[in-house]
C-alpha distance (Angstrom), angle and dihedral (degrees) to the residues before:
residue distance angle dihedral
M1 . . .
A2 3.85 . .
R3 3.79 115.6 .
S4 3.79 121.5 -130.3
P5 3.84 117.7 -114.4
E6 3.82 88.6 -109.9
T7 3.81 91.5 54.6
Q8 3.80 91.7 47.3
R9 3.82 91.5 52.1
S10 3.81 90.2 47.9
L11 3.79 93.1 49.6
A12 3.79 90.5 48.2
S13 3.82 93.4 57.8
Q14 3.79 117.9 109.9
E15 3.81 89.8 -122.7
N16 3.81 91.6 58.3
L17 3.79 92.3 43.7
L18 3.79 89.5 51.6
L19 3.82 91.7 49.3
D20 3.80 90.8 51.0
Y21 3.82 89.9 48.0
I22 3.82 92.6 51.4
H23 3.83 91.2 48.9
R24 3.82 88.9 55.5
L25 3.79 92.5 46.8
E26 3.82 95.1 80.3
K27 3.83 93.1 94.0
H28 3.81 93.1 50.5
K29 3.80 102.1 32.7
G30 3.80 93.0 114.9
D31 3.81 89.9 63.2
R32 3.81 99.1 40.7
K33 3.78 136.1 85.8
A34 3.81 130.8 172.7
V35 3.78 141.9 -157.1
H36 3.80 126.7 -155.6
I37 3.83 111.9 -155.8
H38 3.80 111.5 -158.4
L39 3.81 101.6 -145.8
S40 3.81 86.9 152.0
G41 3.81 87.4 73.4
L42 3.81 92.4 62.0
R43 3.78 122.2 97.3
P44 3.85 113.2 -89.2
Y45 3.80 92.3 -109.2
N46 3.82 89.1 58.8
R47 3.79 98.2 48.9
R48 3.76 103.7 53.0
E49 3.79 116.5 138.7
H50 3.79 95.4 -91.8
H51 3.84 91.2 50.3
V52 3.81 90.2 55.4
R53 3.82 90.4 48.1
V54 3.79 91.4 50.9
A55 3.80 90.9 50.0
A56 3.81 91.8 48.3
T57 3.81 92.4 53.4
G58 3.81 88.0 66.6
F59 3.80 88.2 78.5
E60 3.82 97.5 44.2
N61 3.81 97.3 105.1
L62 3.81 92.6 47.3
I63 3.80 90.6 50.6
K64 3.81 92.6 47.5
N65 3.82 88.9 52.1
L66 3.82 89.8 51.7
A67 3.80 90.1 -118.4
G68 3.79 96.4 126.3
Q69 3.78 149.4 0.1
L70 3.82 124.5 -123.6
F71 3.81 126.6 -153.0
Q72 3.83 121.3 -167.8
L73 3.78 107.9 -155.6
K74 3.80 128.9 -149.6
N75 3.81 92.8 -108.9
S76 3.86 90.2 56.0
D77 3.82 94.1 -103.1
L78 3.81 119.7 137.4
F79 3.81 122.6 -139.2
F80 3.81 115.6 -168.1
V81 3.82 122.5 -173.5
Y82 3.81 113.5 -168.1
R83 3.79 146.4 168.0
R84 3.78 115.4 -87.8
D85 3.82 93.3 -123.9
V86 3.85 93.2 64.2
E87 3.80 94.2 55.8
P88 3.85 93.7 119.5
E89 3.80 92.6 53.2
V90 3.80 91.2 48.1
Q91 3.80 91.1 49.5
T92 3.80 89.3 52.4
A93 3.82 92.8 48.7
V94 3.80 91.9 50.0
Q95 3.79 91.2 47.5
Q96 3.80 90.2 53.0
I97 3.81 91.1 50.7
R98 3.81 90.3 47.3
Y99 3.80 89.6 51.9
L100 3.81 90.7 51.5
F101 3.82 90.0 61.2
S102 3.79 97.4 34.1
D103 3.81 93.1 125.5
D104 3.82 93.6 56.8
P105 3.83 116.1 107.7
L106 3.82 89.4 -124.1
L107 3.81 88.1 68.8
A108 3.78 100.9 24.3
E109 3.81 91.7 57.7
E110 3.80 98.5 41.3
E111 3.77 114.4 141.1
S112 3.77 117.8 -126.4
G113 3.78 111.7 -84.9
I114 3.82 94.4 7.7
D115 3.81 117.6 105.9
R116 3.80 108.1 -159.5
F117 3.80 93.7 167.5
C118 3.81 100.1 65.0
T119 3.80 143.2 6.6
W120 3.81 122.6 -146.1
F121 3.80 125.0 -148.5
D122 3.80 135.6 -170.4
A123 3.81 107.9 -150.8
A124 3.80 90.8 -157.2
T125 3.81 91.5 69.1
Q126 3.84 104.7 12.4
L127 3.80 105.2 44.9
D128 3.82 92.8 117.3
E129 3.80 89.9 50.3
I130 3.82 91.1 50.4
L131 3.80 90.9 47.2
H132 3.82 91.7 50.9
L133 3.81 91.1 49.0
V134 3.81 94.8 48.6
Q135 3.82 92.9 45.0
G136 3.80 87.0 55.8
M137 3.82 89.6 52.3
V138 3.81 90.4 52.3
D139 3.82 91.8 49.7
V140 3.81 91.0 50.9
D141 3.80 91.0 47.2
Q142 3.81 92.6 51.3
K143 3.80 91.0 50.3
R144 3.80 89.7 48.8
Q145 3.82 91.5 50.7
S146 3.78 91.1 49.9
G147 3.80 91.2 49.3
S148 3.81 91.6 45.8
R149 3.81 91.8 53.6
T150 3.80 89.7 52.0
Q151 3.80 90.6 47.7
V152 3.82 91.8 48.0
D153 3.82 90.1 50.7
T154 3.82 90.0 50.3
R155 3.80 92.9 48.5
G156 3.80 90.7 46.5
A157 3.79 90.5 53.1
L158 3.82 89.9 48.8
R159 3.81 92.1 50.2
A160 3.79 90.5 49.5
K161 3.79 89.6 50.3
Q162 3.79 90.5 48.6
K163 3.78 91.2 51.0
L164 3.77 97.3 44.4
G165 3.78 102.6 19.7
E166 3.76 139.0 75.3
P167 3.80 112.6 0.7
L168 3.78 122.9 -133.6
T169 3.81 106.6 -100.1
P170 3.82 131.6 -176.5
E171 3.81 89.1 -105.8
I172 3.82 93.1 52.9
L173 3.80 90.5 44.2
A174 3.81 90.7 52.8
R175 3.82 90.7 52.5
V176 3.79 91.1 48.0
E177 3.79 93.3 50.1
T178 3.80 89.8 50.8
A179 3.80 89.3 51.4
L180 3.81 91.7 47.4
V181 3.79 90.9 59.6
R182 3.81 90.4 61.2
A183 3.81 100.3 31.2
D184 3.80 123.1 100.5
L185 3.79 101.9 -129.4
S186 3.80 96.6 175.6
N187 3.82 90.4 98.1
L188 3.83 89.0 56.3
V189 3.81 94.0 55.0
R190 3.78 112.1 107.0
R191 3.81 129.0 -166.3
Q192 3.79 123.3 -150.5
F193 3.78 124.2 179.0
A194 3.79 126.9 -133.8
C195 3.80 108.5 -151.0
A196 3.75 139.8 -174.0
V197 3.81 101.7 -122.2
S198 3.79 119.0 -155.8
R199 3.79 122.7 -141.7
K200 3.81 86.9 -102.2
G201 3.80 90.5 56.5
T202 3.80 98.4 -105.8
P203 3.85 110.7 148.3
T204 3.81 122.3 -144.6
P205 3.84 113.6 -171.8
V206 3.81 114.2 -120.9
F207 3.81 98.3 173.5
S208 3.79 140.0 -29.1
E209 3.80 124.9 -123.4
L210 3.81 119.2 -138.7
F211 3.80 117.5 -157.8
I212 3.78 141.2 157.4
S213 3.79 109.6 -113.5
I214 3.82 106.2 -119.4
K215 3.80 89.8 -167.4
D216 3.82 93.0 55.9
L217 3.81 91.3 41.9
R218 3.78 90.5 54.1
E219 3.80 93.3 48.9
T220 3.81 90.4 47.4
L221 3.81 101.7 44.1
L222 3.80 107.8 10.7
P223 3.83 113.0 35.7
G224 3.79 109.2 170.9
V225 3.81 95.7 19.0
N226 3.80 123.3 116.5
L227 3.80 101.7 -138.3
T228 3.80 94.9 -169.7
S229 3.80 96.8 50.3
S230 3.80 88.3 101.7
R231 3.79 116.1 36.7
W232 3.80 93.8 -162.2
L233 3.81 95.8 48.1
F234 3.79 89.7 47.4
Q235 3.81 88.7 50.7
H236 3.81 88.5 53.3
L237 3.82 89.7 50.2
T238 3.82 91.7 52.3
E239 3.81 89.4 51.6
S240 3.81 88.5 56.4
L241 3.80 89.4 49.1
D242 3.82 88.8 49.9
R243 3.79 89.6 60.0
R244 3.80 91.9 49.9
M245 3.81 91.7 48.1
L246 3.81 91.2 51.1
A247 3.80 89.6 50.0
M248 3.81 91.4 51.5
L249 3.81 92.6 45.9
S250 3.80 87.8 54.7
K251 3.80 89.9 58.6
T252 3.79 109.8 60.3
D253 3.81 91.0 -170.4
H254 3.82 86.9 74.2
I255 3.82 99.7 46.2
T256 3.79 133.3 22.5
L257 3.81 107.7 -122.4
S258 3.80 101.5 -172.4
G259 3.80 118.5 139.3
D260 3.80 126.1 3.3
I261 3.80 112.9 -30.2
S262 3.79 135.3 -174.2
F263 3.80 130.2 -159.0
N264 3.80 134.3 -176.2
L265 3.80 120.4 -113.5
N266 3.79 137.7 163.6
V267 3.80 120.1 -114.9
S268 3.81 88.6 -118.4
T269 3.81 89.8 56.6
L270 3.81 91.0 57.2
L271 3.82 87.8 58.4
S272 3.82 94.4 47.9
N273 3.80 132.5 100.9
E274 3.81 88.6 -117.9
F275 3.80 90.7 64.6
L276 3.81 91.4 46.3
N277 3.82 89.5 52.5
F278 3.80 90.1 47.5
D279 3.81 91.4 49.3
D280 3.81 90.9 51.9
Q281 3.82 89.7 58.0
V282 3.82 97.4 46.3
P283 3.83 114.3 91.2
A284 3.80 111.9 -121.5
S285 3.80 89.3 -122.1
R286 3.85 90.5 60.4
R287 3.81 98.5 49.6
G288 3.80 92.9 75.8
H289 3.82 88.2 58.8
M290 3.82 93.7 54.2
I291 3.81 124.4 89.2
V292 3.81 120.7 -164.9
E293 3.81 111.6 -149.6
L294 3.81 117.8 -152.7
Q295 3.79 125.7 -172.9
S296 3.81 113.6 -117.4
M297 3.83 91.2 -130.0
D298 3.80 89.7 54.9
V299 3.80 91.4 49.2
F300 3.81 94.5 52.7
S301 3.80 95.3 41.3
N302 3.82 88.2 69.5
L303 3.78 109.9 10.9
G304 3.81 93.9 170.6
A305 3.80 92.8 55.3
Y306 3.82 89.9 47.0
L307 3.81 93.5 52.5
F308 3.81 91.4 49.1
A309 3.82 93.3 46.5
R310 3.81 93.0 44.0
E311 3.80 92.5 53.6
F312 3.81 91.3 49.2
V313 3.82 97.6 48.8
Q314 3.80 93.8 43.2
E315 3.79 90.5 51.6
R316 3.81 86.8 54.2
G317 3.82 89.2 54.4
Y318 3.82 102.8 -101.9
R319 3.80 123.1 129.2
I320 3.81 125.8 -128.7
C321 3.81 126.3 -137.3
I322 3.81 123.2 -176.5
D323 3.81 109.2 -144.2
G324 3.80 134.0 -166.4
L325 3.82 101.6 46.6
T326 3.79 118.4 152.7
Y327 3.77 128.1 -163.0
E328 3.83 86.5 -105.1
T329 3.83 95.3 53.2
M330 3.79 101.7 32.3
Y331 3.79 91.7 88.5
L332 3.83 87.9 66.2
I333 3.80 91.2 61.5
D334 3.75 123.6 83.8
R335 3.77 100.6 -175.1
E336 3.79 95.1 -166.5
R337 3.82 94.9 48.9
L338 3.80 90.2 48.7
G339 3.80 89.1 49.4
A340 3.83 93.8 -129.2
D341 3.79 119.4 152.9
S342 3.81 94.1 -144.6
V343 3.80 143.7 -7.8
K344 3.80 135.1 -142.5
L345 3.79 121.4 -133.7
V346 3.81 115.8 -159.6
W347 3.80 113.1 -132.2
D348 3.80 116.0 -122.1
P349 3.84 122.0 179.5
E350 3.81 88.2 -140.4
M351 3.80 87.7 72.5
V352 3.81 89.3 72.9
D353 3.80 92.4 51.4
R354 3.79 94.6 55.0
D355 3.80 119.0 103.9
A356 3.81 126.8 -100.3
A357 3.82 92.5 -93.2
A358 3.83 91.2 55.5
H359 3.81 90.6 47.9
S360 3.79 88.6 51.8
D361 3.83 89.7 52.3
I362 3.82 92.3 49.3
R363 3.80 90.8 49.0
A364 3.82 90.1 49.8
M365 3.83 92.0 50.0
I366 3.79 90.7 51.1
R367 3.79 91.5 47.1
R368 3.82 90.3 50.5
S369 3.80 91.2 52.3
G370 3.80 91.0 45.7
E371 3.80 118.3 -98.6
S372 3.80 93.1 -123.0
R373 3.81 90.3 51.4
V374 3.82 97.4 55.8
V375 3.81 121.2 89.2
M376 3.80 118.2 -167.6
T377 3.81 109.9 -144.7
R378 3.81 136.8 -165.2
C379 3.79 91.0 35.6
D380 3.80 100.5 167.1
D381 3.80 98.8 165.7
R382 3.78 142.9 26.2
E383 3.81 92.5 -98.4
A384 3.82 89.6 68.4
V385 3.80 92.8 53.8
D386 3.80 93.6 44.1
F387 3.80 91.9 50.3
G388 3.80 91.4 46.1
H389 3.79 90.1 53.4
S390 3.81 90.4 51.2
M391 3.82 88.6 53.8
G392 3.80 93.0 50.2
I393 3.82 98.4 -101.2
S394 3.79 118.2 136.9
V395 3.84 104.4 172.6
F396 3.82 119.9 73.8
Q397 3.79 140.0 175.5
G398 3.80 132.3 -167.3
R399 3.81 144.0 69.9
Q400 3.81 93.5 -48.0
V401 3.81 89.5 57.2
E402 3.82 90.7 47.8
N403 3.82 88.4 52.5
L404 3.82 91.0 51.1
I405 3.82 89.9 50.1
A406 3.82 90.5 50.4
E407 3.81 90.1 50.7
E408 3.82 90.8 50.0
N409 3.81 88.9 50.3
R410 3.80 89.5 51.1
K411 3.81 90.9 53.2
R412 3.80 90.3 46.8
E413 3.82 90.5 50.9
L414 3.80 89.6 51.6
R415 3.80 91.7 50.7
R416 3.80 90.6 47.6
L417 3.80 91.3 49.2
K418 3.81 91.4 49.0
A419 3.81 91.4 49.7
R420 3.81 91.8 49.1
I421 3.78 91.5 49.6
E422 3.81 93.7 46.8
S423 3.81 91.9 48.8
N424 3.82 91.4 60.4
């Protein structure tokens, strides 16, 4: 009988795989032991995805030698079932993982004789106990999946309502702007790195972009409102957000400003008193590390204002980046004539599917702008980076780059853990 997609997803979960594994352990229970590592008890900042990956790598050699089986559970816990004869190696691996998180309150506040970090089992005498525990995990996971589907349906309905529903009106905009004056937007500020990515996939940060998440702002203040229903009202809203961003950038207790940073502004904001006040508070030594990003549509809607604003901010030491170019509009931009320091080209998978002549045109446009001055954005997969490399681009931004950074952090954590262990 064919299984439904929901059943297939359920059966594919680590909790279900672990339950199936424990059921089949009856014949070998005399030779098996297990350890349950409670990473879910760590503070959130210690159990991010790359922390869990680092912890899991502690068992890699045992798994490769077919001495055990590891299960990574939805709540970040690890459950490792292993042969009795590799007990010393497992103890060492767990101790290394424990040492990695030694500064977490879960370990720092442990009572004498009570191990809150992990639980050990002997399948020979505790198989029923293990089975009961894992069955409980599966039940919790199934309830979570059911709740998640309901939540996804609710969010989908909300997004549909936002797209098709109540338009942004002057009255709604006025209420939002009043709310923005009082709202703490620092928790809506996101940071995304632009990195030079080597052919081997090693990322080197060039600058980080700071921006206020419009999606999160909408869900927080404007559920059910289509922000883009009126281009001009949305433009007015972004100008209000510009002012709030400048205010937050002036207060380094809200945002870390180390390294080169970029932030999005409107051309009109560069000509406003708010920008002049911001400029007065920025040390001259910092201006050279700040990049002002302007949307290409905004630049061409008032080219005279852009040229005036660009000359002013560059004289003050800031750099200018024109954002929002596509492979279909990039030919309209002459970066040097516009006096911009760099441009951003939005990745589109259709670029790969174009013929050789189109690829030659794209390569020529990038060469004209200056290969080192083009950043490819919205790179969500490896194909984007590979294509960018083939066009001469070396700096990228997007989810794929964030993944590469996370992987580099994982490797760095492993090296740090190894050094700490070897120093003892």
